[in-house]
C-alpha positions, -999 to +999 in steps of 0.1 A: -517-097-604-488-088-580-489-109-549-464-100-514-451-120-491-441-100-464-446-085-427-475-061-413-460-036-382-484-014-363-455+020-360-453+041-331-439+074-342-414+096-326-407+130-340-376+150-328-352+176-337-325+151-332-314+114-318-303+110-286-271+101-278-269+063-263-280+070-226-295+099-227-333+112-228-351+143-245-387+156-255-399+150-291-415+172-311-446+150-320-455+115-315-484+092-339-491+058-353-496+039-387-501+008-402-465+001-413-440-038-423-425-037-453-443-063-467-478-045-464-459-011-476-446-027-503-483-040-513-500-003-505-476+013-529-487-012-556-522-016-546-525+025-552-506+028-586-536+006-596-520-027-592-544-062-581-527-070-550-527-102-527-506-100-497-493-136-482-488-127-441-491-132-406-515-109-385-522-117-346-553-123-332-551-083-315-578-055-318-541-040-341-548-072-360-583-063-368-580-030-377-546-034-396-571-064-420-598-037-428-578-008-434-563-031-464-593-039-475-598-002-484-569+002-498-576-028-516-551-049-509-562-089-507-555-099-472-576-136-473-539-155-473-536-131-445-529-155-412-540-148-380-524-160-349-516-159-313-483-138-312-487-102-313-489-079-346-456-065-355-446-037-342-419-007-351-404+014-333-395+047-353-378+082-342-380+108-369-345+135-369-324+148-391-343+145-420-338+109-417-352+078-395-338+051-373-360+022-369-364-007-345-384-035-360-400-065-333-414-092-353-441-110-333-469-128-358-450-117-387-419-146-373-444-170-373-454-166-410-440-208-416-435-232-453-462-242-446-488-214-446-470-208-477-472-241-494-510-240-480-509-206-509-482-219-533-519-211-565-514-178-554-484-174-565-480-190-593-511-173-603-488-145-601-478-120-629-447-110-602-440-118-571-423-094-544-406-100-510-387-092-484-364-101-452-392-093-428-401-135-424-383-157-414-355-174-445-370-211-449-407-186-452-388-164-476-368-199-492-405-217-499-418-188-514-388-182-544-388-221-545-424-221-560-418-189-575-390-201-592-413-237-602-440-215-620-415-196-641-425-161-622-403-136-614-394-127-578-383-089-565-364-097-534-358-065-510-331-081-489-343-057-459-336-057-430-302-073-440-296-115-442-263-135-454-281-141-490-280-181-496-258-185-525-285-207-539-314-182-538-298-163-566-308-185-594-347-180-579-344-143-576-352-121-608-339-088-593-327-079-559-328-045-544-305-039-516-300+002-504-261+010-502-257-003-468-275-036-475-256-035-508-223-035-492-230-066-470-236-085-501-207-075-514-184-088-484-209-122-485-206-130-525-186-124-558-207-100-586-199-125-614-216-105-647-248-133-638-253-116-603-246-081-610-272-076-638-302-089-611-284-056-584-307-026-588-291+001-560-312+027-543-298+054-533-318+080-514-312+115-527-287+097-553-313+080-571-305+042-581-281+026-603-288-011-622-265-027-645-276-024-685-253-050-713-226-046-678-226-006-675-239+012-644-267+036-652-276+063-627-316+071-628-315+103-608-344+118-588-361+149-593-353+176-572-383+179-542-383+191-506-378+164-482-401+157-455-397+124-433-378+091-457-398+071-435-417+043-463-397+056-493-375+028-503-411+003-499-424+026-520-398+023-547-405-012-546-437-015-547-436+008-575-413-012-592-431-040-588-461-021-605-446-013-636-424-038-643-461-061-632-473-038-670-445-052-694-430-014-689-390-017-697-368-020-673-351+017-666-387+037-677-400+008-647-372+022-626-377+056-636-412+057-624-404+040-593-375+064-582-399+096-584-433+075-568-403+070-540-391+107-540-426+118-536-436+092-507-410+120-490-425+148-491-458+138-464-451+123-436-462+086-429-448+055-448-486+045-469-507+075-465-476+097-483-476+068-517-486+088-543-516+070-564-511+069-606-526+100-610-508+119-588-473+099-597-478+108-640-481+145-631-452+151-617-433+131-643-455+146-666-447+181-655-413+170-652-404+166-688-417+203-690-393+214-665 
């Protein structure tokens, strides 16, 4: 069982042929609304690959919250540990242009999730095979989840996004950090990576795949060649897939390859959660890559 501690957002997505300059208004190509938030995205990614997933988070007492919880249950993500709070459900404004995306997140209910909430749900964390956390909830809430998992001997993946300073005392409680290249650069400004810390770093590098350290040597895992349509949610797909395969006791290198392929598949369609592959789809793509 995987427990995800994190955010739930409603995504408002605008597509355009380019990004506007500062102070400029341009005409977009299309608009859509979708379910997002790094916590829920990663939970759905793991659930689509057949993991049993519990989500600890918060939504507002609004229509968005009602609809989101009903949707997650259909995705086989347990929402028994999602709080209902007075703040509005979190939102994300996403602009897609030039084969990339720019995102502004308004936390709303996500920032209402407290250490006390984590304590109420600590039994779920302690019973988990793996815990997956991001930084779209407050630091003290993240820290409490880390403490409970660490004390129970449950491995933790921390996706440091959106980036905030990583307190030094978090490092022993985290099994793997999964920054992208930008987040890694910020991490390196704030901490010196000794051998122990370096072994905890898995860096996502977009169309260059991922790198990690194996017995002190940096190893790259390259993605398959695909046509990119929308990169939204690719990182979340990677994290959810990595959690799934590690929870299944798949060796790290093989788990990373499967997660890279899952993230690549997610970029071939529009949207975040809707583009995430099911296990049979992912396995078919991997099998095809071995043949070719």
